[in-house]
Structure formats: structure tokens, C-alpha cells
C-alpha positions, 0 to 999 in steps of 0.5 A: 241326833242333830249329827245324824240329821245333818249327815242325811241332809248332806247325803241327799243334797249331794245326790241331787245337785247338778248344774247346767253349763248353758247358764250365763256365768257371773264369775270374775275373770282377769288376765294376769300380767307378768308382774301379778303372776310373779307376785302370786308365785312369791306369795305361794312359795312363802305360804308353803314354807311357813305353813309346813315348815315353821313350827307354830302351834297357834296355827293348828286351826288356822284357815289357810284357804281364806288366808290366801284369798285375803293375801292375794288381794294385797300383793298382786299389785305390788309394782317393785321388789321393795314394795312386794317385800314390804307387803309379804312381810306385813302378811307373814309377820303375824304367822312367823315373827322372825321372818325376813325378806332379802334380795340375796342368798349371800346375806342369809347363810345358816349359822349354827350356834356353838352349843346345840339347843335342846330341846327344840321344835320342828315341823315334821311330815311323814309320807306326805301327811301334809298336816298344817301343824305337825310339831315334834319336840326334839329331846336329843339331837339327831343327824339330818335335823335342822339347827334350832333358831338358825335362819334358813334361806329359800329362793322366791325368785331371782331377786327375792329370798325368804329366811326364817327358822325351821326349828325353834327353841321356844314356841311362838306366842299367840300375839295380838297381830296373829289374833287380828289376822285370824279374825280377818280370815274368819270374816271372809264368807264363803257360800257354796251356791249363790242361793241360800241353803234353805232354797237349795235344799227345798227347791233342788231344781232351782237355778244355782251357780257355784258362788265361792269360786266366783272371785278369781282370788279364790280359784288361785288360792286353790291352785296355790294349795295344790302347788305346795303339796306336790312341791314339798311332799309328792314322793316322785317330784324329781322322777317326774321332772317337776323340779325343772318345770313346776314353777312354770306349770303353776304360773300358767295355771294361775293365769288359766284359773283367773280366766276360768268363767265357770266351774267346768273350765276351772275343773279342766284347768286343775286336771291339766295342771295335775296331768304333769304329775305322772302318777296313776294314783293321782285323781281329782274328785268333783266334790265341793265343800266350804266347811258347812254341812252343805256339799255338792259335786259335779255329775258326769254323764256317759253315752250307751256306747263303748270303745276300745282305745289302743296304741297303733303298732308303730307307736304313733297315734291310736285306733279307737274301735267300737267295742261290740262291733267287728271292723268298726272304728271311730275316726272323728268326734264333732268333726275333730280327728279321733287321735286329737280327742284321745290326746286331749283326754290323756292331757287331763289325767295323771298316769305313770305309764302311757299304757296305763293312761290308755287303760284308764280311759278305756276302763272309766269310759272317759273318752265321751263323758260329759258334765251335761246330760243329754249332750249329743256327740256326733261321731264319724265311723268307718265300718267294713270300709264304709264311712257314715255319721252317727249320734250318741247321747250322754244320758247314762250315769255309768259308762258302758264297759270296754271289751278289752279287759273282760277279766276286770269285770268277771264274777268268776273266781275259779274257772276250770279250762280243761282237765289240766289247766285251772284259771283263778281271777284273784282280782275278783272283788266279789269273791272271798277266800272262803269261795276259793277254798270250795275249789281246793280239790280241783286246784290240787289236781290241776297240773297248771294254774293260771293266777290272774293279777291284772287289776287290783287284788284284795287281801284275800290274795295273801291267803290264796297265794300261801297255798302255792308257796314253798318258802316264806316270801317278803315285802319289797323295798318301800321307804318312809320319807320324813320331811324336815326341810322344804323343797324335798331337801335332806329327806330322811329315808327309812325302809318300812318294816317288812311283812311276810306270807308264809306257806299255807302248810308251814308252822308259821302260817297261823302266826303270820296270818294273824300278825300281817292281817290276812285270813288263816289259810287251810293247811294245804299245799297246791303243787302245780305249774304256776303262771301269773298274768300281769299287764298295765292294769296291774297296779299298786298292791298288785305290783307289791305282790308281783314283786314278792313273787318275782323275787322269790321265784314263785311261778312265771309272770306272763304278759306286759309291764305293770302300771309302775305306780305303787305306794300308799295313797293319801287324800288331800281335802280341798274346798273344790276337787279334793284329790288323791295321790301316792304318798309313799316311796317305792323302789325295786329291791336293788334301789332302782326305779319302779315309778313309771317303769313297772315290773317286767314279766318273765314272758312278754306278750303284748296286749294289743288284742282282747285278752291276748295274754290269756289266750296265748298262754292257754295255747302254749300250755296246751301244746306243752311249751311252758308246762315245766316252767312253773315253781 
């Protein structure tokens, strides 16, 4: 019963909590000097190495966030390398008794013992599971695993290295030093608000300020945790070029976090950091939770005003048209050129391709979103050649839809275009396979079927696609990553088991639908010329299916390159702004890069106008240009 009550309280409070930006902040801010930043960076790297790669099962419930807050206060003022070494050793020895800090990699080469020790223990992480303690007992030596009890060396900076074993023959004990450190971390009190929990709950309109992020060390600790997840586990770290600039990005983010005067500035700092991860799955929430039942979030508001953002035809800059008006464009926002505003917004979101980044701004209505309700935004617009100023107000809880992607919000699953052509929106989340079967007679009589895979499909799609197959089709190349070493070194890649879709009228149909988790299709084969629409909004699971169709030559893909973002999503919990990102590695079947590239259509039609691919395709089908090109 208590658990149910706590859940209800949490839900109510989450729905009601908002914050006024105009309130004077009491956040602690500091301009970090170069020495402090370099010391923080050394602490950050050491934390990541020990947390994720030193096997110590005494740390299963260790509070790493509080540990970082505690540790930052100890190392920031270290003036020399020797002083920093001593403080780092004091901080990390309770966690890893074998740890050493040295000034040269020469003195820390790995020396495997003559006889390999068995069994031994390692930390292992599969597809960015990122658990603090995920220890594996190795009974038989395998190629690619670290050597037990050998000291591995990792660079912290040019004049400082850390070395420690990443595989051990005996598990560490719960020493008195470690017990004392755990007690110290528990003594760090974190409160969500500067008002008591009781006051906040019973007086929801009371002025309140986020409390636990006031000390700048608490904000830097947040950045350190984010840094290390991507440094060690993000599958496209090298593809995104982060191996060349991640240190620099994170060091600047430490400075910006320390200078943040309120939670809104900090959120912007976090989003700007994460923008460098070129992955359309990567998104930050606005949630806050420091381990109690009390939770909250930052609430966004939107104007009753929608725009269509499009890149200019020359590839330089953007046009922002008003969604429900002809020949009407936004040129300035609060006196600032609209193209600068678009660039600023793009620099606070992650995206695999620029086109998908623009699509997210359009679909999410983020161009004019605000954390302040009833904020007045002054726009300069041109309409039919004349310029004027208008005001819009952020007073809505949801954005107004752009008119660029009508298929994205359509409730229609099957639409007969004419006696020859039928349109099927298989990314329609309001419909089921049962709804699809109601139209099987119509679809069987159609000479041309257009399947719309622009968006994100449901599992219903597997059953629907089975009706258009002549042969069984298979999953493409998705690889499991096993991390035993830091910094993406010696990653072990293994192809994940394939799954299949069998033709609806085949002997394998029932067995495959049961085995691979899709609804058993009716025993009907639809013989038609098949066209599949795809563009930059086709993402993740849609790209998986498009790859299967393209490889097995099922239908003709029409439109634009897809989002270039695929792989299972992982969610990383944080005290503030938990985030999700891609956690699995996907390439094309020949091993070439998919991330940031996407699937190429068979017929290319650029999407520079409202639903152009569908209109062009319907026109060409009507005039008989493509009717022989299906499957």
C-alpha cells in the first residue's frame, strides 16, 4: 500500500512542478582556471576507468554521483602534478588498492604472467549496458580478454598516467578505507528543492528553486558521468569524430556548467555538449530525481503557431515559412535573423544527418519552445512581399503541427487513391494488423500499392509486409559490442542472431510469426507493383525494414535518404536530464557505414515541398512510368 501511495504522490508532483525563470538565482558559480580544468579532467578519466573497468563487487551500490561531488572538492586546487597524483591516489585507493599514478607510459607496460591465471574476473559491458558493476567470472581463457593481475596503463594527460589491473584473480575485500568512503558519500545530502518536501507538496505554487545543483561541483559531476558514458560505450564514437575532440568539448563544458546560474542555463549547457554526438536517438529529458520519491521536471510551452523549416535549394541557409499561410515567411525573431535562430536550435540537439535534425525541429515544434509560460516572442514576417511584425505567445502545452509531414499524423491506414492505386501508411500507430486485414480484398485487386515507411513503424508492419513477399527476408547486419577495455579499445564485435519475415502464404509463416514476435498473418499473397516511400523521417526500425526490403529486392524505394540512425536505444538515468542514445552498432551488410548516411532510395525525389514524394509518385504511376518496376 505504501508503494502505491508514493507512486501517486510522485506522479501528482511531477505534473504540477514548474519554475519561474525570473526568480533571482542563488546558484554558486565559478570561472574555472586552466589548472582546475586539467585536474577535473584527470579525475573524470580516472573515475571512468575505475567505475567501469576495475572488477570490485563491493561497489554494486556505491553512489558515484556523490563520490564525484566529494572528490571534486579535493583535487581542484592541486597546483602541481605531484600534488595531483597524491590527491588522486588518496581518492581512488579505497576503490582500487592496486592503483598507481605515474608520469610516463614507459614505466607501465603490461607484463602478462608466464602462466595464465584461471579463473579470473573482469568487468564486461555489452552494447552500452553501462552498469557500474557487471562482473564476469572467466573459467576458460578467450582471445581478446585482458590478462589477470597485469597492470594496464591509461593516459590522463601528457604528464600523468594511471595504471591498474582490469582483470583480477581475486576479488578485492571491503576494506575499512572503502567503508569509510561509503559513509562519507552517504553524508552528502542532496535535496531537490530549497523548500521542504512537505511544503512543496502541500503548497505547489510556493516559490522554489532547484537545490541540489546549486554547488558547481554537483553540476560538474553530472557532466563527468555523461562524458564517460560516451567515451567508453557510445558505439559511433569514432564515426562521429569524438576521438579527436571529446576532451576539448568536455573541458569547455566543465567551464560552462560551473558558470551556469540556473537550471535553464545548465540544461542548455548539457544540450550543447550532447549536440556533438551525431545521433538522432540521443535526446535529453528534463526530469530531476535525487533518489527520493520526490521528482520534478522542466516544463516546455509552445505558441499556437507552426512553421516549416527547409534548407535553401543552394544548400546555404534556411527558409522558415508559416505553416498555414501561402507566401508567408518568418525573417527575424526578437530582431535576430531567423537563420541564426535555426542554427542555434540545431546546435542544441543531436542528429545523425542535417535533414533529420531539421525534421525534428519541425515535428517537435522546438523553434519557438520556451520554459517560460506566456513568453512573448516578436516575429518579423514577410507575406506576399510586404513586411510586418507580429507577436506570438508561448501558452500551449503541445506544439502546433507543421504541415510538412501530413503522413506523420494521419489516422488513415489504407486509402484507395483510384481504381489502380492504394496507399498504405504502415507507420500509423493508431491502427492494427486487424484493421489492415479489413482491406485485404481492396489491396489484392490493386495494381499498385504504395507503402509509406516515412516515420517509425510498429510491429504490425512485419505482418503487413509478409503479404507482399515471395521469399523469406532476413535482418541485416547488427553487431553486439562487448567492452572489456576502456576507450573503445579491443572491442569484440559479434553479429546478432538474425530474425526473419516469411511470406504470408508460406509453410513457415506461422512458425516464424511465433518465433520472431509478430502477429500471424492471414494466408493471402498480394500480387501488385509495390513502391515504398522513405525519407529523412524514416528512422531506426524503419531503416531496419527498408534494408531488408532493399536487399531482397522487394518493391521500389522512392524518396530520400533515411535518417542514418539505427541500433537499440539505451536510457541512462541521471539526477538531472536523463538521456537516451543508441546502444547497438549497425552497418550495411557489406560492412560499410550506415550511421549518418542512411539508406539510399531506388528513385530519388527530394522533399523540398509538402509531401512531394507521394505526389510525384502518384503522378508517375498514373502516367504509367513506373507500373512495371515493383516486385
